[in-house]
N, C-alpha and C positions, 0 to 999 in steps of 0.2 A: 528679586529672584525670578526665575522662570523655569519652566519645564519643557525640554526638548522631547519631541514625540518619536522615538525611535521605533525600531520595527514592533517591539512588544508592547509599546505604549499607544501605538496608532489607533487601535480599535476603541480604547477608553477615550482617546483624545477626540475622536469623530463624534462619540456619543456626547462628550461634555460640551463640544463646540456650540457656541450660539453664533447669530448672524455677524456680530461685529468681531469675531476673533480672527486673527490674521492667519493666512495660508502662506507657507514659505515655499514649498514646492507642491507639485501634483500630489494630493491625497494626504500631505503631511500637515498636521497641526501644531502650533505652539500654544501652549496655555501659560499665561504670565500670572506670577503671584508677587507677593510683597515681602518685606521683613516681617518678621513677627510683631504683631501689634503690641505695643507697650515697650519695645526696645528703645533705648536711649539714642538720640541723634545729636551727639556732642564731638566737639573737635578733638578730644582725647581717646585714643584706643582703650578698650577695657583691659585691665590687668590679668583678668582670667574669666573664662567663660566655662558654663557647664550646661550641656544639653540634656535632653530626657534620659538617654542612655547613660551618661555619666551620673545623673542624678539618682537614677534607679540603682545604680551599681555602688552608691555609698553605703548601701545598707541601713539608711537612716529610717527612722519611724515617723518624723514629723520635719516641718522646716526648721525648728529649732535644732534638731540634729544635724540637719544639712549645714546650717550655719557654724555649728561647732566643728563639722568635718572638714570644712573649708577655711578654717581659722588662719592658716598661714598665708592665704592670699588676701584676707579681710583685715589682719592686723596692721596697724600703722606703725611700723617699726622705727623709723627714722626720726619721728617726733617725739619718742620716748613717752614720758607720762601724758604729754598732751593728747595722744592718740589712743589712750587706754580706754577700755570697755567696748561696747557693742557698736558696730558701724551704724550708719544712717541707712534706712530702709525705705525702698520705693516698690509699690505693687504696680505692675504694668506701667511704669514710669512715672506714677504719681505718688506724691508724699501721703503717709499715712498717719494717723493719729498717735500710733505707738505701737510697740512690740506686740502687744496683746493682741492686736487685730488679726494677726495671721500665724502666729507661732505654732499653733496647733494643727495647721493644715497637713495632710498627708504628702508625702513627696510625690506620689503618683499625680498629683494635680498641678505640678510645676512642668512647664514647657521649657524654661531655660532661666538660668541665673548669670547675671552680669555684674562683675567687680570693677569699680573705677577708683581712680585716685581721690585723695581727699578734696583737691580743689573743685571737683565737680559737684561737691555738697553745697558750694556757695550758690549755685543755681537754683537750688531749693529752698533757700532761706536759712542755711546752717553755716556754721563757722568752719573752716577747713581743718578740723580736729581729727576727724575719722573718714575712713574710707566709705564709699557708697556702694550698696548692694541693691541691684534691681531684679526683682523676683517677677517673672512673667508667667502667669497662670494660664492653664488651658481654657479655652473658651466654652467647653461643655464637660462636665465632670460631676460624677456622683459616687460616693462610697460611704460605707460605715466601716470604722477600723475599731478593732479591739486589740489591746496589747497587755501583756503582763511580763514582768521582769523580776528575776531574783538574782542577788549578788551577794558574795561574801569573800574574805581573805582566805588565802590558803591555810593561814594558822587559825581560823575560826575566831571566836571572841565576839563577833557581832554580824549583823546581816542587814540586807536592805532589800526591800520589795516595793514594787511600783505597779498600779494597775491604770490603765488610761482607757477612755472610750471616746471616740470622735466621729461625728457624722457631718459631712460636708456635701453640699450641692451648688454647682455653678452652672448657671443657666444663661440663656442669651441675655436677660435683663438684669440679672444679680446673682448673689451667692448667700448662702446661709450656712453657718457653722455652729455646732454644739460640742462642747468637750467637758469631761469630767475626768478628774486626775487626783489619785490618791496615792501617797508615798510614806513609808515608814522605815525608820533605822533604829537599830537598838544601841545599846549602851556597850562601850568597851572601856575596861579599868586598866590601870597600870599593872595590877596584879595578874591580868590574864595575859600580859606581855612579859611577865617575869621581871619587872622593873621594882626596884627598891626605892622607897621615898626617903630623900634625906633627912636625917634625924627623926624619922617616925616610920620605921620599916612596916608597922602593923597597919598604917594608913593607906597602903597601895591599893587595896580592894575598895577604898572610898575616894578615890581620885580617877577622874575620866581622862582617857585620851580621845574618844570620840562621844559626843553628846548623844543623848537619846532624844529623836526628833519624829515629829509627825506632821505632815501638811496635806490640806485638802484644798480643792480648787474646782469652781464651777464658771464656766465661760460660754458666752452667746455672742456671735458676730453676725451681723446682717448688713448686706450690701445690695444698693439698687441703682439701676442705670435708667434714665429716662432717654430713650433713643432720640425722639424727636427734638429734644432741646440740647442733648449733649451732657446733661447734668447727671452726676453720680454721688452717691453718699454712702457712708458706712456708720453704723453705730455698734458699740461694743459695751458689754456689761460684764463684770468679773467680781466674784466673790472668793475670798481666800482666807484660810484659817491655818495658823502654824503654832506648834507647842514644842518645847524643848526643855530638857533636864540634864545638868552637868553636876559633877562632885568635885569638891574642893579640898578633900581630907576629912581631918577630924578637928573639932573645936579644942580649946584649950584644956578641956576636962578630959580629954583624951579618949572619950567614948561617944560623943554626939557627932554624927555624919554632917558635913557642911555641903548644902545643895545651892544651886542657883536655878531657878525656875522661870521660865519666860513663856509668854503667849502673844500671839499678835492677829488681830482681824484687820482685814483691808476689803475696802469696797471701792471698785473703780468703774467710771463710765468714760466713754469717748465717742468722739463724732468727727467725721471727715466729710467735707462737701468739695466736689470738683466741679466748676461752672465756666463753660466757655463764655467770653465777652467780646463778641466780634472776632478780631484777630488775636485777642489775649485769652488767657487761661488763668482763672483765679482758683486757689485752693485754701480751704479753711480747714484748720484742725483744732480740736479741743480735747483736752484730757483732763479729768477731774478724779481725785483719789482722797479717800478718808482712811487712815491707818492708826489704830490704837494698839500700842504695845505696852506690856507690863512686866516687870522683873521683880522677883522675889529673891533676896540675898540673905541667907542664914548669917547671923553674927556670930563672930568668933567666940564670944563668951557663951554661947549656947542660951541666950536669953531671949531668943525669938528671931525675927527676920526684919530687914528694912525693905522698902518697896521704891522702885523707880518707875514713873508712869509717864508716858509720853503720848500726845496725841498730835497727829500732823494732818492738816488740811491743805490741799494743794489744787489748783487749777492752772493749766498752761494752755494758751491760746495764740495761734499764728495764723495770719492771712499772708499768701504770696500770690502775686500777680505776674505772670510771665508772658512775654511777647517778642515780637521781631518787628519793632517800630520803623527801622530804617534799612533801606537796601544799600549796601556798599559795593564798591566794585569787586571785592573778594568774597562777597556773601552777605548774609543778613546779620544785623546787630542784634544780640540776644540781651534782653533787659529783664531783670528780676526784682521787684519791689516787694519787701516784706515788712509786716508790722506784726507787733506781738503785745500781748498783756498777759502777765503771769502774776499769781498771788499764792503766797504760802505762808501759813501760820503754824508755829509749833508751840504746844504747852508742855511743860515739863514740871513734874511734881516729885519730890524726894523726901523721904521720911526723916532724911539726916540732915535736911536744910529747913529752916524756918520759913522762907519765902519761895514761892513758886516761881518760875520763870515762864515767861511768855514772849515770843518774838514773832513779828510779822514783816513780811516783805512783799511790797508792791513793785512790779516792774513792767515799764513801758519800754519798747525798744522798735527801732526802725532801721532799715538797712536798704541799700541799693547795690545791685551786682549788674556789671556790664562786661560783656564779652564781644570784642570787635575783631573780626577778621580782617587782616591786614593784607595778606597775600594768598593767592590760591595756586597750588601746583600747576605750572604749564602757562600762566598768564602773568606778564608784566614781572613784578617782584618775585612772583611764584617760581622763577627760574631756580631759586634756591630752597623751594619748598613751601608748604602751608605755614602760616604765621598768624597768631591769633594773641590779642592782648586781654588780660583780665583785670578789672578794677572793682574793688568792693569797699563800701565805707558804711558805717553804722554808728548808732548812738543808743545808750539805754539809760533810762533814768530809774534809780533804785531809791526806795523810800528811806532806807537806812544807809546808803552809800553816796547818794547824789549821782550825778551824771558820768557815765563811763563812756568811752569811745573806742572804736576799733577801725582799722583799714588794711586793705590787702591789695598787692600789685603783683601781677604775675604775667609771664609771657611762655607761649607754648610754640615749639617749632618742629615741624615734621619734614625733615630734608628729604625723606623718602615715604612711601607708604608703609613700610615697616619698621620704621624708627621715628620716635617721638621724645622730644626733650623739653624741659620745663624748668623754670626758675620762679620762685614765690617768695615775696617778702610779707611777712605778717606781724602786725603789731596791734595790740588790744589790752585793754584793761578788764580784769575779771575779779569779781567780788567772792569771798568765801561762801560756801554754802550754808544754808540755815541749819543743816545737820551738824557741820562742824562749829557752828556758832552756839546752838542752843541744845545738843543732845544731852540727857541727863546723865549724871555721873554713876558709873558702874565700877565696884571694886571686885577683882578677881582675887580672892583670898589664896594663900598658899601656892602661888605660881612657881614654877620651877624655873629659875633664873640663873644664869652664869654671871657671876661677879668678876668682872675683869680685873678689879683691884686686888682680890685675893687669889684669883685663879681657882675659885671653888664654886660648886653649885649650891645654891641656898634657896629657901622658900621665901619668897616676898609678895607683897600686894602690888598688882598692876592696877593703875586707876586710868579709866577711859571716860570719854565724854565730849562735851562741847567747850569752846573757849569764845566767850563773848568780845574779847579785845583783839581779835584777828583783823588784819589790814586788807585793802584791795591790792590784788597783784597786777603787775605790769609785765607783759610778755612781748619780747621782741625777737623774732625768729626769721631764719632763712630756710628754705627748702629747695633743693635741686634734685630733679628726677629724670630718668631715661627709662624708656620702654622699647625693647627691640623684639620684633617677631623673627625669630631665627630662620634665615633662609635655607638652611641646611638640615632642619629638623622639623617636620611638619606639625602644625598645631602647637608650638611651642613658644613661650614668651619669656625673655629675661628682662627683669626690672632692677633698677638700682636707685636708691634715695640716700641723698646726703642732708642731714639736718643740723642746723646749728641754732640752739635755744638759749635765750638769755632772759632771766626774769628777776624782778625786784619784789620784795614784800611777799615772798612765797609761802603760802599756807601748806604745812607739812605736819604729818602724824609721825613723830619720831620712833625710834627703837632704843632700847637701852644698849649703852656702848661707852666706852672710856670717853671717846670724843664728844658724846651727847652730855655726860656728866661734866666735862670740862667746859662746854659751852653754856651748859644750863644748870648749875649746882644746885639752884632751888628746886629743881624737879627731881631730885634724888634725895631719899631720906635715909640716915644712917643714924645708929646709935653712938654712945660715947666710945665704944670700942671699934667704930669703923664698919660694924657689920651692916649688911643691906638689909632694910625693912621695907621700902616702898619705892615705886617708880610711877611718876606722873607722866602718862602717854597721851595726854590731851592735845590736840592740834596747837601748834605754835606758828608764829611767823619768822621767816628766815630772810636776811636782808637782801641776799643775792644767790642766785643759783646759775650754773653754767654748765652746759652739756653739749656734746658733739656726737652724732651717731650716724654710722654708715650702715646701710641695710641693702640685702640683696634678695631677690625673689627669682624662683624659676618655676614656671607652671607649664605642663605638658600634658597632652592627652592623645589617645589614637588607639590603633589596633595593630596587633602583631602579626607579622606575616604578610604575604602577598594576597592581594584581593582574588576571590575565585573568578574564574571566567563566566561569561555570562551564561554559557550552555549549562555550567555546573550549578548555577544558581536558581534559575527559574525558566522554565519552558516557555513563559511569556516575556521572557527579557528582562533582566535587570540592568544596572548600569554596566558598561563595558568595562573588562579589566583594565585597571589603571585609570579609570576615569577619576576626575578630581573628587576627592573627600568621599570615595566609596564607603558607605556604611557610616558616614559621619552625620552631624547634625541629628535630624530626627528621621531616620530612614523608615520606610515602610517594608511590607512584605514584597512580594514579587511584583514589580511594575510600579511601585511607589516611587514619589520623586524623592530627591536628596536636597534639602534646603541649603546645606553648605555648598553643594556643587552649583546650584542655581544662583546662590549669591555671589559666587566667584564669577559666574557668566555675566551677572549684571554689572558687578563692578568693574569687570573688564571693558564694557562698553561705557558706562556711566562716569568713570573716573578718568577717562581719556579725552582730552579736548577735542572738539569737532575739528575734522579735517586731518587728524592724526590716526594712524592705524593701531588699534587696540592690541594688547598683547594676546594673541589667539592661542597661545599655549594653555590658557586657562579655560578654553572652550572645548567640550567633548568632541571626539573625533569626528563623529557623524555629522554634528551641527557645523564644525569647523569647514568640513568639505563643502558645504552648501555656500559658503561665504567667499569662495575662491573662483577664479575666472577659469577659462579653458587652459590657460598656461600653468594653472596651479598657483597663481598669485592672488593676494587679497583683492576682491572687487570692491571699489569705493562705493557704488551704488548700493550693492547687497548689505555692506556694513553699515551705511547710512540709515538703510530701511530697517536693520535690526536694532540699531541704537534708538531710532524712533519708537519701536516697539518696547524695548526694555526701559527706556528712560522718559517716555513721553508721560503726560499727564493721566491719559486713559489706562496706563498699566495698573495703578492702584485700583481704579474702579473694576478692571477685569478681575483683579486678584479678589476683591470683595465678593463679586457675583460668583466667582468660582467657589469660595469658601461658603456662601450660602447655599450653593447646589450641594456641596459635600456634606454640609450639616443635614439637608434634608435626605439624601441618599442613605446617609449612615444611621439615621434614627431607626428606633426599633419600637414598631415596624416603620418602613420608609414613609416620609411624607411626600407622596408622589404629586400631591396637588401643588406643592410648592416648586415643581420642576418646570423649566421653560417647555413650550410645546414642541419645540424642535427635539429636545432630548427625550420627551415621552414618546414622540412618533418613532425614534429609533429604538426605543424598548419594546414596541408592540410587534406582535407576530402577524401573519397574514389575516387572521381573524379580527384584527384591532384590540386583541387583548395583550396585557402586559406579558412578556415572554420571561418565565421564571429564570431560564438559563442566562438570558441577557442581563438581567436584573442582578443575578448572583455575580456574574463577571465584572459588571459595572461596580458592585459593591467591593469586590476584592481589590479592584485597582484604586478606587477613590478613597476607600475608607483606611486604606494603609498610608495614604498620603500624609495624613496629619495625626496619626495615632488614633484615629476614630475606631469605634467599636460596632461593627456590623451586626452583632448579636447582643450587645449590652449598652452601656450608656455612650452616647454619642460624644464624640470629640476628646477621647483621652482616658480611657480606662486602664485596666491593669495590665491585660495580655492580649486582648483580641485584635483581629484585624491585622495580624501579621506582625505586630509590635511586641517583640520579646522584652520583657521586664528587665533583663541584664544585658542589653546591647543591641536592640533594634532589630534589624532583619534576621528572622531565625534561620534562613538559609545560609547567611554568612556566619560561619562557626568560629570565625577567629577570635582569640582572647583580645580583650579590650583592657587598656590600663589609664590610670591617670596619676600624676605626680605633682605635689605642690611643696616647695621647699622655700623657707625663709631663714636667713641668717643675719644676725644683728651683731655690729662691732661697736662697742661703746668706746670712743676716743677719748673723751673727757667727761668727768662728773666731779664738779667741785661746788663747795658751799662757801660763801663770804659771809661772816656774821656780822660785820659792820665796815663802814668806810675804812679802809686801810687795814683790814684784817681783824681776827686771824682768819686764814683761808684753810679749809679742810678739803683734802682730796680724798674723795670716797673711794675710787679705784685703789688707792694706796692704802685702805684700811681704815681711815678716819671717817667713819659712817655717822651720819646723823639720822638719815632715814632708816625705813624697815629694811631688814635683811642684810646680806653680804652682796653687794653690787658685783657682778661678774663682767669681765670685758666682753666675752663671746657668749652668745646663746642662739639656739636654732630651733626650728619647729619644721616637722615633716608630717605630711599625710600623703599616702600613696595606696594605690590598690590595683588589682587585677581581677577580672571576672570573666567567666566563660560558662556558656550554656547553662544558665541558673545557679551556678556556683560563684561565690565572691569572697574576696579577703580585702580588709582594709588595714593598713599598717601605720599607726601614729608614732611618732617619736619626738623626744624633747631632749636637748642637750643644753647643760649650764656649765660654763667654764670655770676655773679655779677662781678663788677669791681669798681676801684676808681682811680680818677685822683686828685693828690694833687694840692692845691691852692698856697703853699708856705708861708712865714712867714710875708707877707707884712700887714700893716694895712688894714682891711676890706677885706682880702683874704678869699677865701672859697674854700674847697674840693667840688668835684662833685662825687656823688654816683650814679652808673649804676646799676639798678635793673637788675636781669636775666630775659630772655624773650624766650618763645617758640612760634614758628609760624608753621602753618601747610597749605598745600596746597592740594587740591583734584583735580583730573581729571577723570571725568565719560566718558566712551566712548562705542560706539556700532558699530559693522558692521551690517548695516541693511540687507545685502545680506544673511548673516549667520543667523541672527535672523529670517528672513522671509523665509529661504531656497531658495534664489533666485540665480542662478548661470548664468543668463544672464538678460539683461534689466538694467535700470537705477540704480537699487539698488545694483547690483553685484559690489563689491569693494568700496561702499559708507560707509564712516565712519564719524560719527559725534560725537563730543567731546565738553563737557562742562567743564569748568575749574573755580574753585574758589580758589584764592590765598589769604593767610592770612584768612582762614576760621573764626577765632575766633577774628578778627581785632586787633590781638595784637600790642601793642605799648610800647616801652621800656621807663620806668619812669626814668627820670634823675633829681636829687635834689641836692640843695646845703646844707650847714651845717644847715639851719634852715627849711629844708624840703620844700623849695620853688623851683618850677620848673623854671629855667631861660628861659627867651624868646628864647635864642639861641637853646635850648633844647626842646622847645615845640614839643609835638609828632607829631603834624601836620606838623612841619618844618623838623624834623628827617624823618618821613615817611609820605609824603603827599598823598601817594596812597592808604593806608589803605586795607581794604577788597577790591578785584579785581576780576571781572567777565570776562569770554570770552566764545566764541563759536568758534569752528574749524570744517570746512566741507572739507572732503577730499575724492576724488575720484580717484581710480586707474582703468585705462582703460587697 
């Protein structure tokens, strides 16, 4: 990136300049910067990017909230169940020990978020199951944040409240974070929703739809960097406690309530170390956890209760070494070696079983990932674009399953700068988790279940827990992807993924259905009359599963309306009207630079082969004019000189020196002793003293450049230095928007029970897994924000589905209608709305949320069009329309 010194920026540029900075023409200075430190430099473009203004406008209270808000971009739709769960996270481009390390950081501390495809995970020692989220933190930041939240359904019945206190300081050499969180939710019963319990109407007030829960958590994170050696490390400690209580109706005596009570205590510690080793970088992460869980289950005969106790001890350790050992004609060969050691032990005790269960797993694993650039655009084979190949191989030795292997082959082709195509073949062996193998048995008494055989709703016992007889799974997948930056819609990307998944010996947690009973009749208990008594839903092994999924994603962000002219924005001169990415990236106040514009300038020079003329349409008009000869044509010598300045090795050094000067100027008070003598001389008046007006003007220009705070914490606080919390430059009053949409189409979902059959088509209703799989599903996150006010809209769509009832007399199919729900979050920063930079309004955000705005309920009917009691909308979704208020204060 670079900053051109137009008329309004010239004075600041002259003061900032040092002896080795280039002069382009008489009196005009160019200051060169770099990419944000911590951005990933990989051959695959990001699927989505969020800068400071985007992040602030999400209305989030922590990084955890940010991740939830950008879920459509981070979900791995095309790989189905393979990509479930949280994505892989990096902080400043470096692997972290775990989610706990950063989840409570406030959003104001984040400079940028990048989302990459699943294949990028392999470069950091992970398998290509989940997408990669790189979170780039601001270099200097400090805040104390308090937040309180209250929520409840429109129909009442229960409520939820949460209190959280977070302190974070990010300095030049490290960061420290402390977090305390308390959450409480009350009980909701069937009687409070007007439901009638089958066969026992008086028991409705003793049956819970929502459990009574309480959780508390204390967390501390400390990170340190040793600048002289490049070493950095982070340590984390977390203590958590949770309690729950649910009701299961009345015992057989008809008077004694049946409860299930649970509590859990968790103690966690984590460590991550990053160490340069010559031209290589080594990262070691370690995460250890001890969890104790106890459940008390009242007996149905009212004679007391049974207990299920589990203790889990876990340590996960991984070392990765990444480097570029070989220079190929098309670029550097990237190599990542990973080594891991994991250990997990589960102890289970059950008062209903004579012998206790103990399982231990020790795992050693090793893997190698190589990314080889084959062609570079504009050179040799690069006539058809950039091409790279990826190969990964690994083995793991498990104490209970022996040696398992995995390998991946992939190709990435970028025929143009805006279009990227990829194809990946993935094969691996996966052992079932110890949780699936050894969790204690828990019986849920008097659960409401729809019996497909009789077409009636009954009360039955649901059994959950572990199964020690599970087998190792073999996965063989194909994934094809495309990522296109639309040329006709600025800052908009369209992605498409097609996944073909095939697996043998699949671990599955089943749901009760006619297909399940047909496949596993020993898992269903009935009396002599055929009435349903119990269903065993503990995990089991399926012979083979097949799925094909097509996934589309759309991501866009920008501002609405035409950029204001320079004269309307700042007397000192902002970016000219129509300049590239005006107001994007991390814009400052009047005279601050625009990183997106500067990155476009740098790419225009550095991505064009030497000897060829770059696309000057990406260059601001004032600077473009300086690259032309007397006839108005591009001057090769001037272009070559500019290329050397933008792309030379000294550009990064100049950027680092400028960042150091900006940090010194923006400190409170300014650290003038850290400034070069040339800059100090220009700040002095005729008496040799620092001129307050010159210093003030310099701070206004420099401190807005990176979101620094001339009157507060340096380098990225809440609102100072011209940085509007909800959109960047406060003089640019255009509304800002973002849109993230993901749609999945399941083309195939089949289960083969044995060689030669039978085959169950789950999309046609022969369901063995949980729920009713729909062919179509969508996820939406969008928002608009303007002058301190913001709105975020979240939407979910699930298509129609069917579950077959079988061929028994009286059996009935179930038909699930499609459903769309929308959540709205309205928020405002009172300090910005009322222009208060101090006092109680400064940093005070008030948010109002409405979940399920239209009170959408999924309608489920049998073959007669009747809604079974087990699928009463109030039972499926007892919450309905949901309101909440959140008050957050940043000190």
